DRENNU-525205 format. One record per residue (C-alpha): x negated, y negated, z negated. Coordinates in steps of 0.5 Angstrom, whole numbers, padded with zeros to 4 digits, always signed. Example, Ala and Ser with C-alpha at 12.3 -4.5 7.8 and 13.67 -1.06 7.14 Angstrom:
# DRENNU-525205
-0025+0009-0016/-0027+0002-0014/
***
This chain:
# DRENNU-525205
-0060+0051+0000/-0067+0051-0004/-0066+0054-0011/-0067+0049-0016/-0070+0054-0021/-0075+0058-0017/-0075+0054-0010/-0073+0060-0006/-0071+0057+0001/-0065+0062+0002/-0059+0062-0003/-0053+0066-0002/-0046+0063-0003/-0041+0067-0007/-0035+0062-0007/-0033+0056-0004/-0027+0052-0006/-0024+0045-0003/-0022+0040-0009/-0015+0038-0009/-0016+0031-0005/-0019+0035+0000/-0025+0031+0001/-0030+0035-0003/-0032+0043-0003/-0035+0046-0009/-0040+0052-0007/-0042+0057-0012/-0049+0060-0010/-0054+0065-0012/-0061+0066-0011/-0063+0073-0009/-0070+0072-0012/-0069+0070-0019/-0062+0072-0019/-0060+0065-0022/-0053+0062-0020/-0052+0054-0019/-0046+0050-0016/-0047+0045-0011/-0042+0040-0008/-0041+0038-0001/-0038+0031+0001/-0038+0027+0008/-0043+0022+0008/-0040+0016+0012/-0043+0009+0012/-0040+0003+0014/-0043-0001+0020/-0048-0007+0018/-0045-0014+0019/-0049-0018+0024/-0048-0025+0021/-0047-0031+0026/-0055-0033+0025/-0057-0026+0027/-0058-0024+0020/-0056-0017+0018/-0052-0015+0011/-0049-0009+0009/-0041-0009+0009/-0039-0011+0002/-0032-0009+0000/-0032-0014-0006/-0034-0019-0001/-0028-0018+0003/-0023-0017-0003/-0026-0024-0005/-0024-0027+0001/-0017-0024+0001/-0017-0027-0006/-0019-0034-0004/-0014-0034+0001/-0008-0031-0003/-0010-0036-0009/-0003-0037-0012/+0001-0034-0007/+0006-0028-0008/+0003-0022-0005/+0002-0016-0009/-0004-0013-0010/-0002-0006-0007/-0001-0010+0000/-0008-0013-0001/-0011-0006-0002/-0007-0003+0004/-0010-0009+0008/-0017-0008+0006/-0016+0000+0007/-0014-0001+0014/-0020-0006+0016/-0024+0000+0013/-0021+0005+0017/-0021+0000+0023/-0029-0001+0022/-0030+0007+0021/-0026+0008+0027/-0030+0004+0032/-0036+0008+0030/-0041+0003+0031/-0047+0002+0027/-0047-0006+0027/-0041-0010+0028/-0041-0018+0029/-0038-0022+0023/-0033-0025+0028/-0030-0018+0029/-0029-0017+0022/-0026-0024+0021/-0021-0023+0026/-0019-0017+0023/-0018-0021+0016/-0014-0026+0020/-0010-0021+0023/-0008-0018+0016/-0007-0025+0013/-0003-0027+0018/+0002-0020+0017/+0001-0021+0009/+0002-0029+0008/+0002-0035+0013/+0000-0040+0008/-0006-0035+0007/-0007-0034+0014/-0008-0042+0015/-0012-0043+0009/-0017-0037+0012/-0017-0040+0019/-0018-0047+0017/-0025-0045+0014/-0027-0039+0018/-0026-0043+0025/-0028-0050+0021/-0022-0054+0023/-0024-0061+0024/-0018-0065+0024/-0010-0064+0023/-0010-0062+0031/-0013-0056+0029/-0008-0054+0024/-0002-0056+0029/-0005-0051+0034/-0005-0045+0029/+0002-0047+0026/+0004-0047+0034/+0001-0040+0035/+0005-0038+0028/+0011-0040+0031/+0010-0037+0038/+0008-0030+0035/+0011-0025+0031/+0007-0022+0025/+0002-0017+0028/+0004-0010+0026/+0000-0004+0024/-0001-0001+0031/-0003-0008+0033/-0010-0008+0029/-0012-0001+0032/-0012-0003+0039/
***
């Protein structure tokens, strides 16, 4: 680590401490050239994958956009905010676990559908109708039949 005071390229770590959450390391350093002390913080730099849209364009993963999709699907539905937060966290964890730099928007949409299916069937149908571009009532019947056949997915189903 370069000294911010004199620019010397080699500094000594005097003390290291992990914060309470365990996600940051605070290091107290000393420069052997100018003898000044300073503090640095070390955190993991984790990047979400880019989303490849159906038209081929790429955009950054947007958690606010994900929240908005859940909000629209769950409009006037009795689902606590905490459950939505947990669903979004599971989606983020799944995307990070994939270890990919880019993923198709379809894959993200499928993760959202699995979470909505678990949270609220009406919200799931709302989202599916837009996501899958339903054209007639038969499309709705197909989704309803699928809901009646299969139990809601558990958390483990999302990580297969």
